[in-house]
C-alpha positions as CSV (number, residue, x, y, z in Angstrom):
1,X,-8.4,12.1,1.2
2,X,-8.9,8.8,-0.6
3,X,-6.6,5.8,-0.5
4,X,-5.2,4.8,-3.9
5,X,-4.5,1.2,-2.7
6,X,-5.5,-0.9,0.2
7,X,-3.7,-3.8,1.9
8,X,-6.1,-5.1,4.6
9,X,-5.1,-6.5,8.0
10,X,-7.4,-7.8,10.7
11,X,-6.8,-7.3,14.5
12,X,-6.6,-10.6,16.3
13,X,-7.1,-8.7,19.6
14,X,-9.1,-5.5,20.1
15,X,-7.2,-2.3,19.4
16,X,-7.4,-0.5,22.8
17,X,-5.7,2.8,22.1
18,X,-7.8,6.0,22.1
19,X,-6.9,8.7,19.6
20,X,-5.4,10.7,22.4
21,X,-3.3,7.8,23.7
22,X,-2.1,6.9,20.1
23,X,-1.3,10.6,19.5
24,X,1.0,10.5,22.6
25,X,2.8,7.4,21.4
26,X,3.3,8.6,17.9
27,X,4.7,11.9,19.1
28,X,7.6,10.0,20.6
29,X,8.7,9.2,17.1
30,X,7.5,12.2,15.1
31,X,9.4,12.6,11.9
32,X,12.5,14.8,11.7
33,X,14.7,15.1,8.7
34,X,17.9,13.1,8.1
35,X,21.0,14.4,9.8
36,X,24.0,15.2,7.6
37,X,25.5,11.7,7.9
38,X,22.2,9.7,7.8
39,X,21.0,7.6,4.8
40,X,17.4,7.4,5.8
41,X,14.9,8.4,8.5
42,X,11.4,7.2,9.4
43,X,8.8,9.0,11.6
44,X,5.2,10.0,12.0
45,X,3.6,13.0,10.4
46,X,0.2,14.7,10.3
47,X,-2.1,12.6,8.1
48,X,-4.0,15.7,7.0
49,X,-1.0,16.9,4.9
50,X,-0.4,20.1,6.9
51,X,-4.0,21.1,7.6
52,X,-3.5,20.1,11.3
53,X,-0.5,19.4,13.5
54,X,-2.2,16.3,15.0
55,X,-0.6,13.0,14.3
56,X,-3.9,11.1,14.6
57,X,-7.0,12.3,12.8
58,X,-10.1,10.7,14.3
59,X,-13.8,10.7,13.4
60,X,-16.8,8.4,13.5
61,X,-14.8,5.8,15.4
62,X,-12.0,5.7,12.8
63,X,-8.4,6.8,13.1
64,X,-6.0,7.9,10.3
65,X,-2.2,8.0,10.8
66,X,0.7,8.6,8.4
67,X,4.3,7.7,8.3
68,X,7.0,9.5,6.4
69,X,10.3,8.1,5.2
70,X,13.2,10.1,3.9
71,X,15.9,8.4,1.8
72,X,19.1,10.1,0.7
73,X,19.6,9.5,-3.0
74,X,23.2,9.0,-4.2
75,X,23.4,7.6,-7.7
76,X,25.4,4.3,-7.8
77,X,27.1,5.5,-10.9
78,X,28.6,8.5,-9.0
79,X,29.8,6.3,-6.2
80,X,31.3,3.8,-8.7
81,X,33.1,6.6,-10.6
82,X,34.6,8.1,-7.5
83,X,35.6,4.7,-6.2
84,X,37.3,3.8,-9.5
85,X,39.2,7.1,-9.4
86,X,40.4,6.6,-5.8
87,X,41.4,3.0,-6.5
88,X,43.4,4.0,-9.6
89,X,45.1,6.8,-7.7
90,X,46.2,4.5,-4.9
91,X,47.4,1.8,-7.3
92,X,49.3,4.3,-9.4
93,X,50.9,6.2,-6.5
94,X,51.6,3.3,-4.3
95,X,52.3,0.6,-6.9
96,X,50.0,-1.9,-5.3
97,X,46.7,-3.6,-5.8
98,X,43.6,-2.5,-3.9
99,X,41.6,-5.5,-2.7
100,X,37.9,-5.8,-1.7
101,X,38.1,-5.0,2.0
102,X,39.9,-1.7,1.3
103,X,37.5,-1.0,-1.6
104,X,34.6,-1.4,0.8
105,X,36.2,1.0,3.2
106,X,36.8,3.5,0.4
107,X,33.2,3.2,-0.7
108,X,31.9,3.9,2.8
109,X,34.1,7.0,2.9
110,X,32.8,8.2,-0.4
111,X,29.1,7.8,0.7
112,X,29.8,9.8,3.9
113,X,31.5,12.5,1.8
114,X,28.5,12.7,-0.6
115,X,25.7,12.5,2.0
116,X,25.5,16.2,2.9
117,X,25.0,17.1,-0.8
118,X,22.6,14.2,-1.6
119,X,19.0,14.8,-2.7
120,X,16.2,13.5,-0.5
121,X,13.3,11.3,-1.6
122,X,10.3,11.5,0.7
123,X,7.5,8.8,0.8
124,X,4.4,9.1,2.9
125,X,2.2,6.0,3.8
126,X,-1.2,6.3,5.3
127,X,-3.0,3.8,7.5
128,X,-6.7,3.6,8.5
129,X,-7.4,2.0,11.9
130,X,-11.0,0.9,12.4
131,X,-11.2,-0.5,16.0
132,X,-14.9,-1.3,15.9
133,X,-14.5,-3.4,12.7
134,X,-11.1,-4.9,13.9
135,X,-9.5,-3.7,10.7
136,X,-6.2,-1.9,9.8
137,X,-5.9,-0.8,6.2
138,X,-2.7,0.5,4.7
139,X,-2.6,2.6,1.6
140,X,0.3,0.8,0.0
141,X,0.9,-0.9,-3.4
142,X,3.3,-3.5,-1.9
143,X,3.4,-5.7,1.2
144,X,6.9,-4.5,1.8
145,X,5.9,-0.9,2.2
146,X,2.9,-1.8,4.4
147,X,4.9,-4.1,6.6
148,X,7.5,-1.3,7.1
149,X,4.8,0.9,8.6
150,X,3.4,-1.9,10.7
151,X,6.9,-2.8,12.0
152,X,7.5,0.8,13.2
153,X,4.0,1.0,14.7
154,X,4.5,-2.4,16.4
155,X,7.9,-1.2,17.8
156,X,6.3,1.9,19.2
157,X,3.2,0.3,20.8
158,X,5.0,-2.9,22.0
159,X,2.7,-5.2,20.1
160,X,0.4,-5.0,17.1
161,X,-1.6,-8.2,16.7
162,X,-2.7,-8.2,13.0
163,X,-2.9,-10.8,10.3
164,X,-3.8,-10.8,6.6
165,X,-7.3,-12.2,6.1
166,X,-7.4,-15.8,4.9
167,X,-10.5,-16.8,3.0
168,X,-12.1,-20.2,2.5
169,X,-12.3,-20.1,-1.3
170,X,-9.6,-19.2,-3.8
171,X,-10.1,-15.6,-5.0
172,X,-8.6,-16.6,-8.4
173,X,-11.1,-19.4,-8.8
174,X,-14.1,-17.3,-7.7
175,X,-13.2,-14.4,-10.0
176,X,-12.7,-16.8,-12.9
177,X,-16.1,-18.2,-12.1
178,X,-17.7,-14.8,-12.2
179,X,-16.5,-14.3,-15.8
180,X,-17.6,-17.8,-16.8
181,X,-21.0,-17.6,-15.1
182,X,-22.1,-13.9,-15.0
183,X,-25.5,-14.9,-13.5
184,X,-23.7,-16.2,-10.4
185,X,-21.7,-13.1,-9.6
186,X,-21.6,-11.7,-6.0
187,X,-24.3,-9.0,-5.5
188,X,-22.8,-5.5,-5.5
189,X,-19.5,-6.5,-7.3
190,X,-19.6,-5.8,-11.0
191,X,-16.7,-6.7,-13.3
192,X,-15.6,-3.8,-15.5
193,X,-13.3,-3.9,-18.6
194,X,-9.9,-5.0,-17.3
195,X,-8.4,-8.3,-16.1
196,X,-5.2,-10.3,-16.0
197,X,-5.3,-14.0,-16.8
198,X,-2.5,-16.5,-16.0
199,X,-1.8,-20.1,-16.9
200,X,-0.5,-21.8,-13.8
201,X,1.2,-24.5,-16.0
202,X,3.1,-22.0,-18.2
203,X,5.1,-19.2,-16.5
204,X,4.9,-17.0,-19.5
205,X,1.2,-17.6,-20.1
206,X,-0.1,-14.2,-19.2
207,X,-2.9,-12.3,-20.9
208,X,-3.7,-8.7,-19.9
209,X,-7.0,-7.2,-21.1
210,X,-7.9,-3.6,-20.9
211,X,-11.0,-1.8,-22.3
212,X,-12.4,-5.2,-23.3
213,X,-15.8,-6.8,-22.8
214,X,-15.0,-9.5,-20.2
215,X,-18.2,-11.3,-21.1
216,X,-17.0,-12.0,-24.6
217,X,-16.4,-15.4,-26.1
218,X,-12.7,-14.6,-26.3
219,X,-12.3,-14.3,-22.6
220,X,-14.4,-17.4,-22.0
221,X,-12.2,-19.4,-24.4
222,X,-9.1,-18.4,-22.4
223,X,-10.8,-19.6,-19.2
224,X,-11.9,-22.9,-20.8
225,X,-8.3,-23.4,-21.9
226,X,-7.2,-23.3,-18.2
227,X,-6.2,-19.7,-17.6
228,X,-7.3,-18.1,-14.3
229,X,-8.1,-14.6,-13.3
230,X,-5.4,-13.1,-11.0
231,X,-6.5,-9.4,-11.3
232,X,-10.0,-8.1,-12.0
233,X,-11.4,-4.6,-12.3
234,X,-14.5,-4.3,-10.2
235,X,-17.2,-1.7,-9.3
236,X,-18.6,-1.9,-5.7
237,X,-22.2,-0.8,-5.3
238,X,-21.8,2.1,-7.7
239,X,-19.4,3.7,-5.2
240,X,-15.8,2.5,-5.8
241,X,-13.9,1.2,-8.8
242,X,-10.7,-0.8,-8.2
243,X,-8.5,-3.7,-9.3
244,X,-8.7,-6.7,-7.0
245,X,-5.8,-9.1,-7.0
246,X,-5.9,-12.8,-6.1
247,X,-4.0,-12.0,-2.9
248,X,-6.9,-9.7,-1.9
249,X,-4.7,-6.5,-2.4
250,X,-6.9,-3.7,-3.7
251,X,-5.2,-1.4,-6.3
252,X,-6.0,1.8,-8.2
253,X,-9.1,2.7,-6.1
254,X,-11.2,5.4,-7.7
255,X,-14.5,6.9,-6.8
256,X,-17.4,6.1,-9.1
257,X,-19.0,8.9,-11.0
258,X,-22.1,8.6,-8.8
259,X,-20.2,8.9,-5.5
260,X,-18.0,11.7,-6.9
261,X,-21.1,13.7,-7.9
262,X,-22.6,13.1,-4.4
263,X,-19.5,14.2,-2.6
264,X,-19.1,17.3,-4.8
265,X,-22.7,18.4,-3.9
266,X,-22.0,17.8,-0.1
267,X,-18.5,19.1,-0.1
268,X,-17.7,21.8,2.6
269,X,-15.9,25.0,1.6
270,X,-13.3,24.9,4.3
271,X,-10.3,22.7,3.5
272,X,-10.0,20.9,6.9
273,X,-13.8,20.2,7.0
274,X,-13.6,18.8,3.5
275,X,-10.6,16.6,4.4
276,X,-12.6,15.3,7.5
277,X,-15.7,14.6,5.4
278,X,-13.8,12.7,2.8
279,X,-11.9,10.7,5.5
280,X,-15.1,9.6,7.1
281,X,-16.8,8.7,3.8
282,X,-13.7,6.7,2.7
283,X,-13.5,4.9,6.0
284,X,-17.2,3.9,5.8
285,X,-16.8,2.7,2.2
286,X,-13.7,0.7,2.8
287,X,-15.0,-0.9,6.0
288,X,-18.2,-1.9,4.1
289,X,-16.2,-3.2,1.1
290,X,-13.8,-5.4,3.0
291,X,-16.4,-7.7,4.7
292,X,-18.2,-8.0,1.4
293,X,-15.0,-9.2,-0.4
294,X,-14.3,-11.7,2.4
295,X,-17.9,-13.0,2.2
296,X,-17.6,-13.2,-1.6
297,X,-14.8,-15.7,-1.2
298,X,-16.5,-18.0,1.2
299,X,-15.8,-16.1,4.4
300,X,-12.7,-15.9,6.6
301,X,-11.0,-19.2,7.2
302,X,-10.7,-20.1,10.8
303,X,-7.1,-20.2,12.0
304,X,-5.9,-22.9,14.3
């Protein structure tokens, strides 16, 4: 149970729900599959992927929840082909032109006809709630996906006072400085072998480096020419490897070899116990990492 990505939010007010109270609220909107005439459906599922029926998994003061979205997939090409056929039939049989309003009505009818036979695409999104640290972390690769989960949670709870952290110093400038001045890097954060550089003055001025020594003269020359780091592969305290973006989104989280070896040695045999142990370890690592990242960029900016 490890997040692959992390979009971090901070609670502006304490999160007061206990696991039991949150479980009760989520059960009001537990996921059920789409009906025959529905295009999509959103609801809450067990975060333990079937190891338990509980909608909230709690441990060590942390809570894990998961939302599932079902989308019916109807290829646009199929809709277009059927629409063209119906329009042609009407125009041929009735000797008249079919205009946009009628085409839209025909398209809606076609979608309704196809829905019962459409394939479903399922997408599950996890979120970690850390009340003691005032953090909510969503395992999502895009803000749109994270905000969808937050929107449904907010609707269910009545309010969800969270904000994206705002730091005092530009992450892009600081990450660039780490490559320019290795001796001034933040303790515990070690650049690896991947980065993306951009030139703010030239839209197409993008350089992506992978498997490369970031302390090389080549990288330094790009920085001296005005390019800035917008993505950087980092290792955190020999525990986690990840890509950090200049908007503080964390992507492609992987366990370091050292942590993986430790977890393998301590891993319980029973599946649910292993899930719980990994959940607690992940929660501890992420809630240690986030404050360090914020501190590395000058601390959190005070909002008015």
